[in-house]
Legacy VTK file of the C-alpha trace (Angstrom):
# vtk DataFile Version 3.0
C-alpha trace
ASCII
DATASET POLYDATA
POINTS 287 float
9.591 1.792 4.436
7.464 4.131 6.474
4.366 6.064 5.565
4.065 9.714 6.436
0.336 10.029 5.899
-2.151 12.481 7.271
-5.891 12.429 6.714
-7.227 15.499 4.917
-10.962 15.156 4.245
-13.254 18.175 3.936
-15.860 18.491 6.649
-14.475 16.088 9.293
-15.501 16.955 12.848
-14.662 15.227 16.093
-17.428 13.132 17.610
-15.572 11.454 20.426
-11.958 11.877 21.410
-12.046 8.706 23.449
-13.313 6.669 20.491
-11.059 8.455 17.997
-13.961 8.577 15.516
-15.073 11.512 13.378
-18.246 11.982 11.365
-19.656 14.725 9.158
-23.108 13.739 7.921
-24.664 16.046 5.353
-27.541 13.767 4.352
-30.942 15.502 4.264
-32.292 15.116 7.806
-35.891 15.242 6.600
-35.485 11.819 4.971
-35.946 8.586 6.885
-32.590 6.978 7.483
-31.602 3.348 7.742
-28.786 1.830 9.744
-25.794 0.719 7.687
-23.227 -1.557 9.330
-19.977 -2.804 7.830
-17.596 -5.202 9.590
-14.115 -5.719 8.212
-13.195 -9.391 7.974
-10.319 -10.466 10.169
-10.282 -14.256 10.248
-6.696 -14.336 8.965
-4.263 -12.190 10.930
-1.231 -10.513 9.412
1.837 -12.299 10.730
5.023 -10.738 12.064
6.633 -11.358 8.668
3.900 -9.359 6.912
2.373 -12.335 5.084
-0.943 -11.890 3.347
-2.291 -14.241 0.708
-4.204 -12.967 -2.294
-7.785 -12.142 -1.282
-7.032 -12.897 2.361
-9.175 -11.161 4.946
-7.904 -7.784 6.064
-5.914 -8.027 9.311
-7.738 -5.155 10.917
-7.369 -6.105 14.587
-3.745 -7.146 14.305
-3.074 -3.376 14.529
-0.748 -3.541 11.526
-3.347 -1.427 9.737
-3.864 1.202 12.411
-5.951 3.767 10.525
-9.208 3.285 8.680
-11.021 5.764 6.431
-14.633 5.111 5.412
-16.224 7.462 2.870
-19.698 7.647 1.349
-20.026 9.135 -2.146
-22.990 10.316 -4.153
-21.514 10.317 -7.629
-18.109 11.937 -7.182
-19.177 14.029 -4.173
-18.250 13.014 -0.642
-21.447 12.755 1.404
-19.559 12.162 4.625
-16.589 10.271 6.045
-15.660 8.418 9.209
-12.106 7.795 10.387
-11.002 5.310 13.031
-7.714 4.366 14.587
-6.811 1.146 16.337
-7.413 2.563 19.834
-11.171 2.726 19.160
-13.181 -0.022 20.853
-15.178 -0.538 17.660
-12.168 -0.450 15.337
-13.001 -2.263 12.112
-16.755 -1.885 12.540
-18.594 1.030 10.922
-22.159 1.970 11.842
-23.743 4.673 9.722
-27.212 6.030 8.851
-28.174 6.838 5.264
-31.283 8.096 3.516
-32.744 6.016 0.666
-30.606 6.167 -2.453
-27.608 4.643 -4.197
-24.127 5.342 -2.832
-20.533 4.372 -3.488
-18.677 3.169 -0.404
-14.882 3.471 -0.180
-12.651 1.969 2.515
-8.947 2.754 2.875
-6.728 1.364 5.642
-3.045 1.834 6.395
-0.454 1.981 9.149
-0.607 5.788 9.282
-3.419 8.250 8.490
-4.341 8.463 4.809
-4.484 11.745 2.932
-7.110 11.890 0.174
-6.903 14.961 -2.055
-10.040 16.424 -3.674
-11.986 13.512 -2.235
-10.383 11.180 -4.789
-6.596 10.914 -4.977
-4.021 9.238 -2.746
-0.597 10.550 -3.777
1.948 7.765 -3.694
5.315 9.502 -3.160
4.331 9.939 0.506
2.931 6.428 0.768
5.860 4.215 1.749
3.875 1.529 3.523
1.074 -0.875 2.752
-2.447 0.353 2.253
-5.619 -1.592 1.587
-8.725 -0.615 -0.358
-12.270 -1.565 -1.268
-14.933 0.249 -3.312
-18.489 -0.959 -3.910
-22.011 0.400 -4.407
-25.014 -0.033 -2.137
-28.678 0.852 -2.531
-30.558 1.912 0.599
-34.236 1.146 0.103
-36.534 0.503 3.052
-34.343 -1.701 5.265
-31.125 -1.725 7.255
-27.914 -3.114 5.746
-25.373 -5.274 7.577
-22.545 -6.815 5.560
-18.899 -7.870 5.840
-16.156 -6.122 3.884
-12.799 -7.536 2.791
-10.111 -5.048 1.818
-7.444 -5.877 -0.752
-3.795 -4.840 -0.767
-3.110 -2.153 -3.364
0.669 -2.505 -3.746
3.094 -4.987 -5.181
6.584 -5.296 -3.744
10.044 -5.153 -5.327
12.718 -6.931 -3.296
16.450 -6.745 -4.080
18.938 -9.430 -2.971
22.627 -8.538 -3.417
24.245 -11.968 -3.515
27.903 -10.959 -3.338
29.557 -9.404 -0.290
29.129 -5.695 0.419
32.415 -3.709 0.191
33.285 -1.597 3.230
33.343 1.630 1.179
29.709 1.308 0.017
27.407 3.481 2.135
24.080 3.027 0.339
22.358 1.468 -2.669
19.885 3.345 -4.871
17.141 1.683 -6.912
15.350 3.584 -9.708
12.359 2.718 -11.923
9.128 4.199 -13.295
6.212 4.114 -10.857
2.697 5.425 -10.336
2.260 8.779 -8.620
-1.355 8.665 -7.511
-4.254 6.321 -6.865
-7.886 7.218 -7.573
-10.493 5.823 -5.191
-12.849 5.677 -8.193
-10.736 4.268 -11.009
-7.499 3.018 -9.445
-4.258 3.713 -11.273
-3.735 5.552 -14.537
-0.892 4.872 -17.010
-0.427 8.607 -17.646
0.557 9.256 -14.022
3.857 7.335 -14.147
7.138 9.082 -13.264
10.684 8.226 -12.216
11.042 6.950 -8.642
14.176 6.244 -6.592
14.455 4.615 -3.196
17.615 4.018 -1.173
18.862 1.746 1.554
21.576 3.014 3.906
24.220 0.476 4.823
25.722 0.063 8.270
29.327 -0.957 9.025
27.999 -4.336 10.174
26.700 -4.997 6.631
30.195 -4.893 5.095
31.576 -8.266 4.048
28.217 -10.041 4.143
26.429 -11.624 1.168
22.689 -11.690 0.396
21.905 -8.199 1.663
18.138 -7.805 1.149
15.935 -4.704 0.942
12.909 -3.517 -1.006
10.049 -1.134 -1.596
6.373 -1.126 -2.533
5.548 -0.656 -6.239
2.311 0.456 -7.921
3.163 0.345 -11.645
1.304 -2.681 -12.989
0.808 -1.327 -16.525
4.363 -1.847 -17.760
7.392 -4.011 -17.222
10.064 -2.037 -15.394
13.703 -1.276 -16.120
15.188 -1.348 -12.615
18.561 0.371 -12.146
20.573 -0.585 -9.038
23.417 1.807 -8.160
25.938 1.411 -5.308
27.048 4.644 -3.600
30.618 4.706 -2.260
32.693 7.122 -0.217
35.851 6.449 -2.214
35.116 4.972 -5.657
32.500 4.704 -8.378
30.885 1.291 -8.703
29.028 0.471 -11.921
25.252 0.351 -11.938
23.207 -2.625 -13.073
19.955 -2.223 -15.022
17.573 -5.173 -14.969
15.085 -4.967 -17.889
11.598 -6.434 -18.200
10.808 -6.645 -14.500
7.129 -7.340 -13.839
5.367 -6.421 -10.611
1.835 -7.493 -9.724
-0.554 -6.397 -7.007
-0.215 -8.340 -3.732
2.835 -10.209 -5.054
6.574 -9.888 -4.458
9.029 -9.661 -7.337
12.561 -10.571 -6.198
15.682 -9.502 -8.105
18.716 -11.590 -7.084
22.242 -11.002 -8.383
25.637 -9.456 -7.835
26.857 -5.880 -7.992
30.488 -6.003 -6.929
32.338 -9.155 -8.064
32.911 -9.253 -11.851
31.634 -12.826 -12.124
28.336 -12.168 -10.417
27.989 -8.723 -11.975
28.280 -10.155 -15.480
25.861 -12.978 -14.694
23.031 -10.498 -14.276
19.997 -10.718 -12.003
17.397 -13.453 -11.735
13.725 -12.459 -11.500
11.682 -14.453 -8.996
7.948 -14.156 -8.337
6.270 -14.709 -4.989
2.555 -14.929 -5.899
1.276 -15.266 -2.329
3.643 -12.799 -0.598
4.927 -15.662 1.566
5.994 -18.578 -0.649
8.806 -17.906 -3.142
8.295 -19.519 -6.561
11.345 -19.527 -8.844
10.696 -18.416 -12.414
14.029 -18.058 -14.253
14.141 -15.136 -16.640
LINES 1 288
287 0 1 2 3 4 5 6 7 8 9 10 11 12 13 14 15 16 17 18 19 20 21 22 23 24 25 26 27 28 29 30 31 32 33 34 35 36 37 38 39 40 41 42 43 44 45 46 47 48 49 50 51 52 53 54 55 56 57 58 59 60 61 62 63 64 65 66 67 68 69 70 71 72 73 74 75 76 77 78 79 80 81 82 83 84 85 86 87 88 89 90 91 92 93 94 95 96 97 98 99 100 101 102 103 104 105 106 107 108 109 110 111 112 113 114 115 116 117 118 119 120 121 122 123 124 125 126 127 128 129 130 131 132 133 134 135 136 137 138 139 140 141 142 143 144 145 146 147 148 149 150 151 152 153 154 155 156 157 158 159 160 161 162 163 164 165 166 167 168 169 170 171 172 173 174 175 176 177 178 179 180 181 182 183 184 185 186 187 188 189 190 191 192 193 194 195 196 197 198 199 200 201 202 203 204 205 206 207 208 209 210 211 212 213 214 215 216 217 218 219 220 221 222 223 224 225 226 227 228 229 230 231 232 233 234 235 236 237 238 239 240 241 242 243 244 245 246 247 248 249 250 251 252 253 254 255 256 257 258 259 260 261 262 263 264 265 266 267 268 269 270 271 272 273 274 275 276 277 278 279 280 281 282 283 284 285 286
């Protein structure tokens, strides 16, 4: 699962190519400004197995999240934005200057640059990797501000485990369900933006004959239980699909579907739904 994300914010200009930081400040220069500093928490690092507990500190200097977007809003209008990548010496630390007033602050971080449309929407079909988010309000009034920020993971994860052996003729497996199509930096997800989504895994010759083939994808539909359809694709024959009903996915948790596709016994037994609430410790919850 790879992101193909590019930052597209109106009014970004390059400040320093060596720092990889950009700033477009349109605050009234006649007003007195106060220094605003935000430091992203990083006490817990993201491990090589991509573990992150609920509400854990954002792993900003592990370089798993390589791109950071900081935006200041007055109402729904972008005042200015700053982007960083992990080559910057101050990566994960934002220093800004704002005139007195109340602002909304939005942080987004991901492995690849993040595209925000109309200053509000992240469109999810192009977002195949983790991204993290935080929105809060501040009031600037006569003094500097220095505070830590902890980002939270936006996605849940759907993981598929095919317990029976993979036939040699099967070249890929498709998984379809209803998912969110966009994320608002103001209001999050909306139930009226759900549409059909399909992701695929391509099988290699080395996968043939092996059980417990495992793959997955990030999911953003937390409003509804999902009907997940798993379809093998073969060069020579048509294998039946399996639809698993009532699959629940939650933010920052892994939902695991385990079952068989190819042997009649396992196929008829259906799939078990398992929840991993901490993204690193599997908890069995028979369905």
